[in-house]
C-alpha positions in Angstrom: 0.0 0.1 -0.1 1.3 3.1 -1.1 1.4 6.7 0.8 -1.3 8.0 -1.5 -3.4 5.1 -0.9 -2.4 5.3 2.6 -3.8 9.4 2.6 -6.9 8.0 1.0 -7.8 5.3 3.0 -7.6 7.6 6.3 -9.4 10.4 4.2 -12.2 8.2 3.7 -12.4 6.5 7.3 -12.4 10.5 8.6 -14.8 11.2 6.3 -17.2 8.2 7.5 -16.4 9.5 11.0 -17.3 13.0 10.3 -20.6 11.3 9.0 -21.4 9.1 12.2 -20.6 11.9 14.3 -23.1 14.3 12.2 -25.5 11.8 12.6 -24.9 11.0 16.3 -26.1 14.7 16.9 -29.1 14.3 15.4 -30.0 11.4 17.6 -28.9 12.8 20.3 -31.1 15.3 19.9 -34.1 13.6 18.5 -33.5 11.1 22.1 -33.5 14.2 24.0 -37.0 15.5 22.9 -38.4 11.9 24.2 -36.6 11.8 27.0 -37.1 14.7 28.4 -40.6 14.3 28.0 -41.2 11.0 29.3 -38.7 10.4 32.2 -38.1 12.8 35.3 -34.2 13.7 34.7 -31.9 15.5 36.8 -28.6 17.7 36.0 -26.4 14.3 35.4 -28.6 13.6 32.0 -27.8 17.1 30.8 -24.2 17.3 31.5 -23.2 13.5 30.0 -25.7 14.2 27.1 -24.0 17.5 26.3 -20.5 15.8 26.6 -21.4 13.8 24.2 -22.2 16.1 21.8 -19.2 18.2 22.2 -17.2 15.0 21.8 -19.0 14.7 18.5 -18.3 18.6 17.6 -14.7 18.1 18.7 -14.6 14.5 16.5 -15.7 16.4 13.2 -13.4 19.3 14.1 -10.1 16.8 14.6 -11.5 15.1 11.5 -11.3 18.5 9.4 -7.9 19.4 10.5 -6.8 15.6 9.5 -8.1 16.4 6.3 -6.8 19.5 5.8 -3.4 17.7 5.9 -2.4 19.0 9.3 0.1 16.1 11.4 0.2 14.2 7.7 4.1 14.5 8.8 3.4 11.9 11.4 2.6 8.3 11.2 -0.4 7.8 12.4 -2.0 10.9 11.9 -2.6 12.2 15.6 -5.7 14.3 14.5 -7.2 11.0 12.9 -6.6 9.4 16.1 -8.5 11.9 18.5 -11.3 12.0 15.8 -12.0 8.4 16.8 -11.2 8.4 20.4 -13.4 11.5 20.8 -16.5 9.8 18.4 -16.2 6.8 20.8 -16.3 9.0 24.0 -19.5 10.5 22.2 -21.0 7.4 21.6 -20.3 6.1 25.0 -21.5 9.0 26.7 -24.6 9.1 24.8 -25.1 5.4 25.5 -25.1 6.3 29.3 -27.1 9.2 29.1 -30.2 6.9 27.5 -30.1 4.9 30.8 -30.2 8.3 33.1 -33.4 9.1 35.2 -36.9 7.6 36.4 -39.4 6.9 34.0 -42.4 9.4 34.5 -45.7 7.9 35.5 -48.1 7.7 32.4 -51.0 10.4 33.4 -53.8 8.3 31.2 -52.4 5.1 33.6 -52.5 7.0 36.2 -56.1 8.6 35.7 -57.2 4.6 34.8 -56.0 3.5 38.1 -57.6 6.4 40.3 -60.9 5.8 38.2 -60.8 1.8 39.2 -60.1 3.2 43.1 -63.3 5.4 42.9 -65.3 2.2 40.7 -64.0 -0.1 43.9 -64.8 2.7 46.5 -68.6 2.8 44.6 -68.9 -0.9 44.9 -68.5 -1.2 48.3 -70.8 1.5 49.6 -73.6 -0.2 46.7 -72.9 -3.2 48.6 -73.1 -1.6 51.9 -76.4 0.2 50.8 -77.9 -3.1 49.3 -77.1 -4.9 52.6 -78.3 -2.1 55.1 -81.8 -2.0 52.2 -82.2 -5.5 52.8 -82.1 -5.3 56.7 -84.6 -2.6 56.4 -87.2 -4.7 54.5 -87.0 -7.4 56.9 -86.8 -5.2 59.8 -90.3 -3.4 58.0 -91.8 -7.2 57.2 -91.0 -8.7 61.2 -92.8 -4.9 62.5 -95.6 -5.9 59.5 -95.8 -9.1 61.0 -96.0 -7.9 64.3 -98.8 -5.5 63.8 -100.7 -8.1 62.1 -100.7 -10.2 65.3 -101.6 -7.4 67.5 -104.5 -6.8 65.2 -105.9 -9.8 65.4 
């Protein structure tokens, strides 16, 4: 493999890492909307997701430096190496940030649970009232019988 083949290969790989970093920035944005809406998060999420975002920005910057020819006198080019390291760090930080926070309770599920409690409470009241009515019917029947016996 000649020097021009190696430079071409480095350029291709660096361009692909830049593309992947740009894609990951978009993914971070999409996941942020979802995570902020569905999870109770704290400052750690913002710090780690922000660090992942900046890792991808730095990776793109370092890839651009390497593609511009800086560091080509050294083998391997340190800009390309640091580009890969920062991109990988960004991926790791992003993966960590996805699992931060607690899931928010779903409002619909919460309302359903409240309604179920109300229904159970109403059923208990209804059963109590039915027993009370039955007792009153028995009392009325007993008193009616007593009244009939006293009339005779």
